[in-house]
C-alpha positions as a printed Julia matrix, in Angstrom:
164×3 Matrix{Float64}:
  54.96  -72.44  -54.46
  57.08  -73.16  -51.46
  57.58  -69.26  -50.91
  54.15  -68.85  -50.02
  53.78  -71.93  -47.56
  55.96  -71.06  -44.46
  57.59  -74.37  -42.85
  56.36  -75.89  -39.62
  59.61  -74.54  -37.74
  58.79  -70.94  -38.79
  54.89  -71.2   -37.46
  56.2   -72.4   -33.85
  58.97  -69.69  -33.79
  56.03  -67.18  -34.82
  53.64  -68.45  -32.57
  56.17  -68.44  -29.71
  57.1   -64.98  -30.59
  53.56  -63.55  -30.46
  52.93  -65.67  -27.31
  55.93  -63.87  -26.16
  54.93  -60.3   -27.18
  51.08  -60.86  -25.68
  52.75  -61.99  -22.62
  54.71  -58.81  -22.44
  52.52  -56.49  -23.53
  50.09  -58.06  -20.82
  52.57  -57.06  -18.42
  54.16  -53.82  -19.51
  51.29  -52.2   -21.6
  47.86  -53.74  -20.94
  47.92  -53.06  -17.19
  48.74  -49.5   -17.39
  46.33  -49.12  -20.33
  43.7   -50.8   -18.41
  44.12  -48.68  -15.39
  44.37  -45.45  -17.35
  41.05  -46.8   -19.06
  39.59  -47.31  -15.83
  40.63  -44.22  -14.06
  39.39  -41.97  -17.26
  35.89  -43.87  -16.91
  35.76  -43.04  -13.29
  36.7   -39.62  -13.77
  33.9   -39.45  -16.61
  31.7   -41.3   -13.95
  32.28  -38.38  -11.43
  31.95  -35.83  -13.79
  28.36  -37.01  -14.69
  27.34  -37.71  -11.11
  28.6   -34.59  -10.23
  26.89  -32.85  -13.36
  23.86  -34.86  -12.14
  24.0   -33.34   -8.41
  24.58  -29.59  -10.12
  21.4   -30.37  -11.66
  19.67  -31.6    -8.88
  20.93  -28.53   -6.81
  20.17  -26.05   -9.6
  16.28  -27.41   -9.51
  16.35  -26.96   -5.93
  17.62  -23.34   -6.2
  15.16  -22.81   -9.02
  12.36  -23.93   -6.69
  13.62  -21.97   -3.56
  13.98  -19.19   -5.65
  10.67  -19.43   -6.98
   9.38  -19.61   -3.35
  11.04  -16.74   -2.27
  10.0   -14.59   -5.32
   6.3   -15.83   -4.29
   7.0   -14.93   -0.74
   8.31  -11.18   -1.81
   5.18  -10.76   -3.82
   3.03  -11.85   -1.27
   4.78   -9.25    1.26
   4.81   -6.72   -1.28
   1.2    -7.0    -1.63
   0.48   -7.04    1.98
   2.42   -3.87    2.48
   0.64   -2.05   -0.44
  -2.85   -3.34    0.99
  -1.76   -2.04    4.62
  -0.64    1.36    2.91
  -3.7     1.77    1.0
  -5.72    1.0     3.9
  -3.9     3.72    6.12
  -4.0     6.13    3.03
  -7.68    5.71    3.33
  -8.16    5.52    6.88
  -6.02    9.28    6.87
  -8.14   10.62    4.55
 -11.34    9.8     6.31
  -9.83   10.89    9.33
  -8.78   14.45    7.88
 -12.14   14.38    6.13
 -13.92   14.03    9.65
 -11.7    16.54   11.19
 -12.24   18.86    8.18
 -16.19   18.23    8.76
 -15.99   18.86   12.37
 -13.83   21.8    11.83
 -16.24   23.35    9.23
 -19.12   22.72   11.81
 -17.74   24.14   14.55
 -16.73   26.84   12.4
 -20.42   27.44   10.88
 -21.65   26.72   14.49
 -19.53   29.93   15.91
 -20.29   32.07   13.08
 -24.05   31.26   13.96
 -23.26   32.42   17.79
 -21.9    35.4    16.58
 -24.61   36.13   13.85
 -26.73   35.48   16.76
 -25.41   37.49   19.16
 -24.81   40.34   16.59
 -28.45   40.11   15.66
 -29.59   40.27   19.46
 -27.64   43.37   20.08
 -28.71   45.1    16.72
 -32.25   44.05   17.61
 -31.77   45.82   21.1
 -29.91   48.9    19.64
 -33.18   49.06   17.3
 -35.74   48.7    19.83
 -34.03   51.38   22.39
 -33.62   53.77   19.38
 -37.49   53.29   18.44
 -38.41   53.4    21.92
 -36.15   56.95   21.99
 -37.88   57.82   18.76
 -41.31   56.72   20.02
 -40.9    58.66   23.5
 -39.72   61.8    21.31
 -42.64   61.53   18.76
 -45.1    60.75   21.76
 -43.64   64.1    23.87
 -44.35   66.2    20.66
 -47.59   64.8    19.66
 -48.85   65.15   23.29
 -47.36   68.59   23.43
 -48.82   69.61   20.15
 -52.23   67.79   21.24
 -52.77   68.56   24.76
 -51.86   71.97   24.49
 -55.34   72.93   25.7
 -57.67   71.45   28.47
 -60.25   70.21   26.45
 -58.08   68.07   24.46
 -56.47   66.37   27.35
 -60.08   65.19   28.87
 -60.51   63.72   25.31
 -57.4    61.95   25.25
 -58.01   60.7    28.69
 -61.62   59.68   27.69
 -60.52   57.73   24.78
 -57.89   55.92   26.8
 -60.46   54.75   29.39
 -62.61   53.39   26.85
 -59.81   51.44   25.1
 -59.06   50.06   28.32
 -62.49   48.73   29.1
 -62.8    47.38   25.58
 -59.69   45.43   26.25
């Protein structure tokens, strides 16, 4: 059983070598390892901060894009409304002009018709007067061929004049 239990000198040497190894590792290995761990922790933290900042910027950009989109829609609606109003106004103006032109054409046509009618009436009256004179002349020549008929006609006209 002596083989399984170490002696006090061996324990001291092992403790001394262990402490020396810990000091040596602390000076040579732990500082660089801890420094690289610290550096890596900082780089991860920077990456997380950058990701958070990017997330905030994305949210701001999204809100800004939505605002721009809303403004663009409002502008589009305003332009469409203005275009509709202009189209309606042009349509109404065109209808008013067409009605005015149609009324003018109708008035001109009525004036021309009235002028033509008056001219036709004058012609008809002139023709009727001419025909009447011809008929009267022929009747008078035929009826007043003798003196007796002339006296009777004169007396009849005088009686008619007194009655009226």
